[in-house]
N, C-alpha and C positions, 0 to 999 in steps of 0.2 A: 643537449642535456643527457647525461649517461645515467642509466638505471642499474642498481645493484640487483643481481639475480636473487630470487628468494631461496632460502634454505628449504629443504624438503619438508620440514615440520611447519614452516611458515606457509608454504604452498598448501599443505593439507589443511591447516587451520583456515586459510582463506576459502578453500573449496567447501569446507564444512560450514563456514559462515554463510556463503552464498546459498548452499543447500537449505540451511535452516531458515534463513530469511525468506527464501522463495516459498518454502512450505508454510511459513507464517502468513505470507500474503494470500496463499490459497485458502488457508483456514479462515482468515478474515473475510475473504470473498464468499465462502460458503456460509459463514455465520451471518453475513449481510442478508441473505435470503430469509433467515429466521427472524431477523429484526424487522425487515420490510413486510413479511408475510401477513401480519395482522392488519396492515393498512391496505396493501395492494394485492395480496395473494401471491401465488408463485407462478405467474403466467410467463409467457414468452417475453413480454415487455420488461418484467422484473429481471429475468436472467440476462436479457440483452443489455439492459441498463447497467447491471452490476459488472458484467464482463467489460463493457465499454469504459466505465469509470475506472476500473482496475487497470486496464491497458493504457488509458490516457495518463493516469497517475504514474504508472511505471515508466512510460516514455518521458514524461516531464522530469521525473526523478533521475532517470539515466542521463538525460541531457544536462540537467543542473549538476549532477554529481560528476559527470565527465568534465564539464567546464571548471568545476571546483578542483578536481584532481589535477588538471593541467596547470592551474595557477597557484595552488597551495604548495608550500614546501613540505609540509607534513600534514597529512589528513588524519583526522581522528574518526576512523570508521566506527569505533565503539561508541563514540559520542553521538554520531548520527543515528545509529541503531537504537540507542537509549532514548533519544528524543522521539523517534518513531514509536517506540513502545509506550512512552508516556502519552503521546497523542492518541494512541490506540485505546488506552485506558479510559479516555474521555467518551468513547463511542456510546456506551450504555446510558450516559447521562444526557447527551445532546441529541440522541436519535429521536426520541419521542417529540420534543419541541420542533425539530426540523421536519419530521414526518407530518406533524399537525399543520405546519405552515404550507407544506407542499401538497397537502390533500386537495386543495382547490384546483390544482393543475390537472387533475384527472388521471386516468389509468395509464395513458401513454407517456405523458411528460412528468408525472409525479415521481415515479421511481428513479428517473434520471437525475 
Protein backbone atom coordinates (compact mmCIF):
# COMPACT_ATOMS: atom_id res chain seq x y z
CA UNK A 1 0.00 0.00 0.00
CA UNK A 2 1.45 3.37 -0.94
CA UNK A 3 0.99 6.49 1.12
CA UNK A 4 0.78 10.01 -0.20
CA UNK A 5 3.22 12.34 1.59
CA UNK A 6 1.60 15.08 3.62
CA UNK A 7 1.74 18.66 2.47
CA UNK A 8 3.64 20.98 4.82
CA UNK A 9 0.39 22.56 6.08
CA UNK A 10 -1.21 19.15 6.64
CA UNK A 11 1.84 18.03 8.58
CA UNK A 12 1.76 21.20 10.72
CA UNK A 13 -1.94 20.68 11.36
CA UNK A 14 -1.31 17.10 12.41
CA UNK A 15 1.49 18.17 14.78
CA UNK A 16 -0.76 20.87 16.25
CA UNK A 17 -3.56 18.32 16.74
CA UNK A 18 -1.22 15.90 18.49
CA UNK A 19 0.11 18.69 20.72
CA UNK A 20 -3.35 19.97 21.68
CA UNK A 21 -4.84 16.54 22.36
CA UNK A 22 -1.79 15.63 24.46
CA UNK A 23 -2.22 18.84 26.44
CA UNK A 24 -5.92 18.05 26.88
CA UNK A 25 -5.07 14.62 28.30
CA UNK A 26 -2.67 16.28 30.76
CA UNK A 27 -5.33 18.81 31.81
CA UNK A 28 -7.89 16.05 32.36
CA UNK A 29 -5.34 14.10 34.38
CA UNK A 30 -4.61 17.10 36.60
CA UNK A 31 -8.29 17.93 37.01
CA UNK A 32 -8.86 14.31 38.01
CA UNK A 33 -7.03 15.01 41.26
CA UNK A 34 -9.41 17.87 41.98
CA UNK A 35 -12.39 15.58 41.42
CA UNK A 36 -11.02 12.71 43.52
CA UNK A 37 -9.56 14.89 46.32
CA UNK A 38 -12.80 15.34 48.34
CA UNK A 39 -13.15 11.56 48.57
CA UNK A 40 -9.57 10.27 48.84
CA UNK A 41 -7.34 13.30 49.35
CA UNK A 42 -4.24 13.90 47.24
CA UNK A 43 -2.04 11.09 48.47
CA UNK A 44 0.53 9.04 46.63
CA UNK A 45 -2.17 6.42 45.97
CA UNK A 46 -4.35 8.98 44.18
CA UNK A 47 -1.52 10.28 41.99
CA UNK A 48 -0.28 6.78 41.22
CA UNK A 49 -3.78 5.66 40.29
CA UNK A 50 -4.41 8.67 38.05
CA UNK A 51 -1.12 8.28 36.22
CA UNK A 52 -1.65 4.54 35.83
CA UNK A 53 -5.17 4.91 34.48
CA UNK A 54 -4.09 7.66 32.07
CA UNK A 55 -1.17 5.63 30.72
CA UNK A 56 -3.27 2.46 30.40
CA UNK A 57 -5.99 4.39 28.56
CA UNK A 58 -3.42 5.96 26.24
CA UNK A 59 -1.85 2.57 25.50
CA UNK A 60 -5.23 1.01 24.72
CA UNK A 61 -6.15 4.01 22.56
CA UNK A 62 -2.87 3.85 20.66
CA UNK A 63 -3.30 0.13 20.08
CA UNK A 64 -6.92 0.42 18.93
CA UNK A 65 -6.18 3.52 16.86
CA UNK A 66 -3.23 1.84 15.18
CA UNK A 67 -5.30 -1.19 14.25
CA UNK A 68 -8.10 1.05 13.01
CA UNK A 69 -5.70 3.17 10.94
CA UNK A 70 -4.19 0.06 9.36
CA UNK A 71 -7.59 -1.31 8.32
CA UNK A 72 -9.54 1.84 7.47
CA UNK A 73 -9.39 3.41 4.05
CA UNK A 74 -10.15 6.84 5.45
CA UNK A 75 -9.91 7.64 9.13
CA UNK A 76 -11.99 10.43 10.63
CA UNK A 77 -9.57 11.82 13.22
CA UNK A 78 -11.84 14.77 13.92
CA UNK A 79 -14.73 12.40 14.62
CA UNK A 80 -12.66 10.41 17.13
CA UNK A 81 -11.52 13.60 18.89
CA UNK A 82 -15.11 14.86 18.97
CA UNK A 83 -16.34 11.66 20.62
CA UNK A 84 -13.53 11.89 23.17
CA UNK A 85 -14.58 15.47 23.94
CA UNK A 86 -18.21 14.44 24.38
CA UNK A 87 -17.25 11.62 26.75
CA UNK A 88 -15.05 14.05 28.66
CA UNK A 89 -18.06 16.31 29.17
CA UNK A 90 -19.75 13.45 31.05
CA UNK A 91 -17.07 13.36 33.77
CA UNK A 92 -18.63 15.98 36.10
CA UNK A 93 -21.96 14.12 36.12
CA UNK A 94 -20.70 10.57 36.56
CA UNK A 95 -17.76 11.19 38.90
CA UNK A 96 -19.76 11.54 42.12
CA UNK A 97 -21.82 8.33 41.72
CA UNK A 98 -18.71 6.38 40.70
CA UNK A 99 -16.71 7.73 43.63
CA UNK A 100 -19.52 6.91 46.05
CA UNK A 101 -19.60 3.31 44.82
CA UNK A 102 -15.81 2.95 45.03
CA UNK A 103 -15.63 4.47 48.51
CA UNK A 104 -16.05 1.01 50.04
CA UNK A 105 -12.80 -0.14 48.38
CA UNK A 106 -10.67 1.99 50.69
CA UNK A 107 -7.79 4.37 50.17
CA UNK A 108 -5.56 2.06 48.14
CA UNK A 109 -7.98 0.51 45.65
CA UNK A 110 -10.68 3.20 45.58
CA UNK A 111 -8.83 5.82 43.54
CA UNK A 112 -7.84 3.23 40.95
